[in-house]
C-alpha positions in Angstrom: 49.8 -0.1 -23.2 50.8 3.6 -22.8 50.2 5.7 -19.7 50.4 9.5 -19.4 53.5 10.9 -17.7 51.4 12.4 -14.9 48.8 10.5 -12.8 45.5 12.2 -11.9 44.7 13.1 -8.3 41.8 10.6 -8.4 44.0 7.8 -9.5 46.5 8.6 -6.8 43.7 8.6 -4.2 42.4 5.2 -5.5 45.9 3.8 -5.4 46.5 5.0 -1.8 43.3 3.5 -0.6 44.0 0.2 -2.3 47.6 -0.1 -1.0 46.2 -0.1 2.5 44.9 -3.7 2.1 48.6 -4.7 1.8 50.4 -2.3 4.1 48.1 -2.8 7.0 47.5 -6.5 6.7 51.1 -7.7 5.8 53.4 -4.6 6.2 56.7 -6.4 6.5 56.1 -8.9 3.6 54.7 -6.1 1.4 57.8 -3.9 2.1 60.2 -6.7 1.4 58.6 -7.5 -1.9 58.4 -3.9 -2.9 62.0 -3.4 -2.1 63.2 -6.1 -4.5 60.7 -5.7 -7.3 63.2 -3.9 -9.5 64.7 -7.2 -10.5 62.8 -9.8 -12.6 64.0 -12.7 -10.4 65.9 -12.4 -7.2 67.2 -15.0 -4.8 66.8 -14.5 -1.0 68.4 -17.5 0.6 66.5 -20.6 -0.5 63.6 -18.4 -1.8 63.4 -17.2 -5.4 61.2 -14.1 -5.7 59.6 -13.7 -9.2 58.3 -10.3 -10.2 58.5 -10.1 -14.0 55.5 -11.2 -16.1 57.5 -13.4 -18.5 59.4 -15.1 -15.7 56.1 -15.6 -13.7 54.6 -17.4 -16.7 57.7 -19.4 -17.2 57.7 -20.5 -13.5 54.1 -21.8 -13.9 54.6 -23.5 -17.3 58.2 -24.7 -17.5 59.5 -25.2 -14.0 58.4 -28.6 -12.5 56.6 -27.8 -9.2 56.1 -29.9 -6.1 52.4 -29.6 -5.6 52.4 -31.0 -2.0 55.5 -29.4 -0.6 55.3 -27.7 2.8 54.6 -24.0 2.5 52.5 -24.2 -0.6 48.7 -24.1 -1.2 48.7 -27.8 -2.2 50.8 -28.7 0.8 48.3 -27.0 3.1 45.4 -28.8 1.4 47.1 -32.2 1.7 48.0 -31.6 5.4 44.9 -29.9 6.7 42.1 -31.6 4.7 41.1 -35.0 3.4 43.1 -34.3 0.3 42.1 -34.5 -3.3 41.4 -30.8 -3.5 42.8 -29.9 -6.9 45.7 -27.9 -5.5 47.4 -31.0 -4.1 46.6 -33.3 -7.0 49.1 -34.4 -9.7 49.0 -36.1 -13.1 45.8 -37.7 -14.4 43.9 -37.0 -11.2 44.7 -33.3 -11.4 43.7 -33.1 -15.0 40.4 -35.0 -14.4 39.4 -32.7 -11.6 40.3 -29.6 -13.6 38.1 -30.8 -16.5 35.2 -31.5 -14.1 35.5 -28.0 -12.5 35.9 -26.3 -15.8 32.7 -27.8 -17.1 30.8 -26.5 -14.0 32.3 -23.1 -14.4 32.2 -22.9 -18.2 29.7 -20.8 -20.2 26.7 -23.0 -19.4 27.6 -23.3 -15.8 28.0 -19.5 -15.4 24.6 -19.0 -17.1 23.0 -21.4 -14.7 24.5 -19.7 -11.6 23.9 -16.1 -12.8 20.3 -15.8 -11.5 21.6 -16.7 -8.0 24.0 -13.8 -7.6 21.8 -11.4 -9.5 19.1 -12.0 -7.0 21.6 -11.1 -4.2 22.6 -7.9 -6.1 19.1 -6.8 -6.6 18.1 -7.1 -3.0 21.4 -5.9 -1.4 21.7 -2.8 -3.7 18.1 -1.7 -3.3 18.9 0.8 -0.5 20.9 2.9 -3.0 17.6 3.9 -4.6 16.6 5.6 -1.3 19.9 7.2 -0.6 20.9 4.7 2.0 24.3 3.2 2.3 25.3 -0.4 1.2 28.0 -2.5 2.8 29.8 -4.3 0.0 31.8 -6.8 1.9 28.6 -8.3 3.4 27.2 -8.3 -0.1 30.2 -10.1 -1.5 30.1 -12.7 1.3 26.4 -13.5 0.6 26.9 -13.5 -3.1 29.9 -15.9 -2.9 28.2 -18.2 -0.4 25.0 -18.4 -2.5 27.1 -19.1 -5.6 29.0 -21.9 -3.9 25.7 -23.3 -2.6 24.2 -23.4 -6.0 27.4 -24.7 -7.6 27.8 -27.6 -5.1 24.0 -28.1 -4.6 24.1 -27.7 -0.8 21.4 -26.3 1.4 23.6 -24.5 3.9 23.0 -20.7 4.4 25.2 -18.6 2.2 26.6 -16.6 5.1 27.5 -19.9 6.9 29.3 -21.2 3.8 31.2 -17.9 3.3 32.1 -17.6 7.0 33.5 -21.2 7.2 35.4 -20.9 3.9 36.9 -17.5 5.0 38.0 -18.8 8.4 39.5 -22.0 6.9 41.5 -20.0 4.3 42.7 -17.4 6.8 44.1 -20.0 9.2 45.6 -22.0 6.4 47.4 -18.9 5.1 48.8 -18.1 8.5 50.1 -21.7 8.7 52.0 -21.6 5.4 53.1 -18.1 4.6 56.6 -17.0 5.4 57.1 -15.7 9.0 56.5 -16.8 12.5 53.5 -18.8 13.4 51.4 -18.6 16.6 51.2 -21.7 18.7 48.3 -23.9 17.7 47.8 -22.4 14.3 48.1 -25.7 12.5 45.6 -27.4 14.8 43.1 -24.5 14.4 43.5 -24.6 10.6 42.8 -28.3 10.5 39.8 -27.9 12.7 38.4 -25.1 10.5 39.0 -27.1 7.4 37.2 -30.1 8.9 34.2 -27.9 9.8 34.0 -26.6 6.3 34.1 -30.1 4.8 31.4 -31.2 7.1 29.2 -28.3 6.1 29.7 -28.8 2.4 29.8 -32.6 2.0 29.4 -34.6 5.2 30.9 -38.1 4.6 31.5 -37.6 0.9 34.7 -38.8 -0.8 35.0 -35.5 -2.8 35.1 -33.3 0.3 38.6 -32.0 -0.5 37.5 -30.8 -4.0 34.3 -29.2 -2.7 36.1 -27.4 0.1 38.9 -26.2 -2.2 36.2 -24.8 -4.6 34.4 -23.1 -1.7 37.6 -21.6 -0.3 38.8 -20.3 -3.7 35.4 -18.9 -4.8 34.5 -17.2 -1.5 37.9 -15.7 -0.7 38.7 -14.3 -4.2 35.2 -12.9 -4.5 35.2 -11.2 -1.1 38.6 -9.8 -1.8 38.1 -8.6 -5.4 34.6 -7.2 -5.7 34.8 -4.5 -3.0 38.3 -3.5 -4.0 37.2 -3.1 -7.6 34.2 -0.9 -6.6 36.5 1.3 -4.5 38.8 1.7 -7.5 35.8 2.8 -9.7 34.6 5.2 -7.0 38.0 6.8 -6.2 39.4 6.9 -9.7 36.2 8.1 -11.4 35.7 5.0 -13.6 31.9 4.9 -13.5 31.6 6.2 -17.0 33.6 3.2 -18.3 31.5 0.9 -16.1 28.3 2.3 -17.6 29.5 1.7 -21.2 28.4 -1.7 -22.5 31.4 -1.9 -24.7 34.0 -0.7 -22.3 32.7 -2.5 -19.2 34.0 -6.0 -20.1 37.5 -4.5 -20.7 37.3 -2.5 -17.4 36.4 -5.8 -15.6 39.6 -7.4 -16.8 41.6 -4.3 -15.8 40.1 -4.2 -12.3 40.7 -7.9 -11.8 44.3 -7.3 -13.0 44.9 -4.4 -10.6 43.2 -6.0 -7.6 45.1 -9.3 -8.2 43.0 -11.1 -5.6 45.8 -13.7 -5.1 48.8 -11.4 -5.2 51.4 -13.9 -4.1 51.6 -17.6 -5.1 54.0 -19.7 -2.9 55.3 -22.7 -4.8 58.3 -25.1 -4.5 60.5 -26.3 -7.3 60.4 -30.1 -7.8 63.6 -30.2 -9.9 66.6 -28.1 -10.9 65.7 -25.5 -13.5 66.6 -22.2 -15.0 64.3 -19.2 -14.6 65.0 -16.0 -16.4 68.6 -17.0 -16.7 69.0 -17.7 -13.0 69.4 -21.2 -11.6 66.7 -22.7 -9.5 67.4 -25.8 -7.3 65.0 -28.5 -6.4 63.4 -27.6 -3.1 63.8 -23.9 -3.6 60.7 -21.9 -2.6 59.3 -19.8 -5.4 57.4 -16.6 -4.4 55.5 -15.7 -7.5 54.3 -12.1 -7.1 51.3 -11.8 -9.4 50.7 -8.2 -8.4 54.0 -7.2 -9.9 53.9 -9.6 -12.8 50.7 -7.9 -14.1 52.0 -4.4 -13.3 49.2 -3.7 -10.8 51.6 -1.6 -8.7 52.3 0.6 -11.7 49.5 0.8 -14.2 46.1 1.9 -13.1 43.0 0.3 -14.6 41.8 1.9 -17.8 39.4 0.3 -20.3 40.6 2.8 -22.9 44.2 1.8 -22.5 44.2 -1.7 -21.1 47.1 -4.0 -20.4 47.8 -6.7 -23.1 45.5 -9.6 -22.6 48.4 -12.0 -22.0 49.5 -9.9 -19.1 46.1 -9.4 -17.5 45.3 -13.1 -17.7 48.3 -13.9 -15.4 46.2 -13.0 -12.3 44.5 -16.3 -13.1 47.7 -18.3 -13.5 49.0 -19.9 -16.7 49.0 -23.2 -18.5 48.2 -26.2 -16.3 48.2 -23.9 -13.3 45.5 -21.5 -14.6 42.3 -20.9 -12.5 39.1 -22.4 -13.9 37.1 -19.8 -12.2 38.2 -16.8 -14.4 34.9 -16.8 -16.4 32.9 -16.7 -13.2 34.9 -13.9 -11.7 34.5 -11.8 -14.9 30.7 -12.4 -15.0 30.1 -11.5 -11.3 32.1 -8.3 -11.4 30.5 -7.3 -14.7 27.0 -7.7 -13.2 28.0 -5.8 -10.1 29.4 -2.8 -12.0 26.4 -2.8 -14.3 24.1 -2.6 -11.3 26.2 0.1 -9.5 27.1 2.4 -12.5 23.8 4.3 -12.6 24.3 5.4 -9.0 27.9 6.5 -9.3 28.6 5.3 -5.7 31.2 7.0 -3.5 33.1 5.3 -0.6 32.0 6.7 2.7 33.8 4.2 5.0 36.5 1.5 4.6 38.3 -0.8 7.0 41.1 -3.2 6.2 40.7 -6.9 7.1 44.0 -7.7 8.7 43.2 -11.4 9.3 41.8 -12.4 5.9 43.5 -15.0 3.6 43.7 -12.5 0.8 44.2 -8.7 0.9 40.9 -7.0 1.2 38.4 -4.9 3.2 36.7 -5.9 6.4 34.1 -3.4 5.5 33.5 -1.1 2.6 30.5 1.1 2.7 29.2 3.1 -0.3 26.5 5.6 -0.9 24.9 6.7 -4.2 26.6 9.8 -5.7 23.9 10.2 -8.3 20.3 9.2 -8.7 19.5 7.5 -12.0 16.5 9.0 -13.9 14.4 5.9 -13.4 15.0 5.6 -9.7 12.9 7.2 -6.9 14.5 10.3 -5.5 15.8 9.9 -1.9 13.3 11.0 0.8 
């Protein structure tokens, strides 16, 4: 992967806008991680911060991890929910759940779900034909909620599913990320999780798995899709998005650079060595996906993409890889295909300071071009 010595003004503008989702939502944490990213692995007290791609992969595949420790995603699932939610499972139970989810989100599963989100795209993007603006965060919420509803076969309204999953995730993150916590955060997070479980599967024994799926699907979709569109608009990537051969590569690049889950908090279960540095049992591992995939340095470019092994790290590695990668690629591919003829421009953006994952509270676009087959704006 080679990059030109100079960066174009459009890429600089795209990067400035995208950085705002970090600097305005978590300014202190972002500044700390940026300050130490020059080293592959650095110890800060009992925390081990991992920036390098090889070390990141090694942490997920070779270091034994405590899946239910306090301050981790699995620990939050175990403490706040009914449990059994993939992130807090171990051994045979974890493998069985992963196989089940992978089947639902495999090629056949994605083909079954595709008409659901395509219907949302067709209706939500229709205003572009008339020169009217489109709010992409609202689109992403409905798209993700409708997808979860179809995946889990539940009748709840898409907006209700998305709203409940977003709130549960936001409160859970506040409860387990580093830093001070507001009084009552744990109680509020548990209540929000219980409401989500009741909405998705009242009285079911698999409530934990269903809520974990909803939280992961909704929050990564709402974080990633609008940010990817903003990158295309600001950096001038619509030509690549319109190209049938380049678009799949661009999708991978945009998912790499947006790194919807930029920081994975984990805890070592046993003593280990990581990139030549000792890790003790109980050490907190802060795995910085954003830095591991070079999102902070290398802009998305389908003509000069990152190695596939690097780009895939945004979805984890080995037994800790995300089974929803195929779904994420398919949804973003369809969104870019639908938008590319209009060459949208961003007319308004506002950071979501309270979301679980870095993203926009609102991102409004307007057509920058009228495709030949579309009706001219009145």
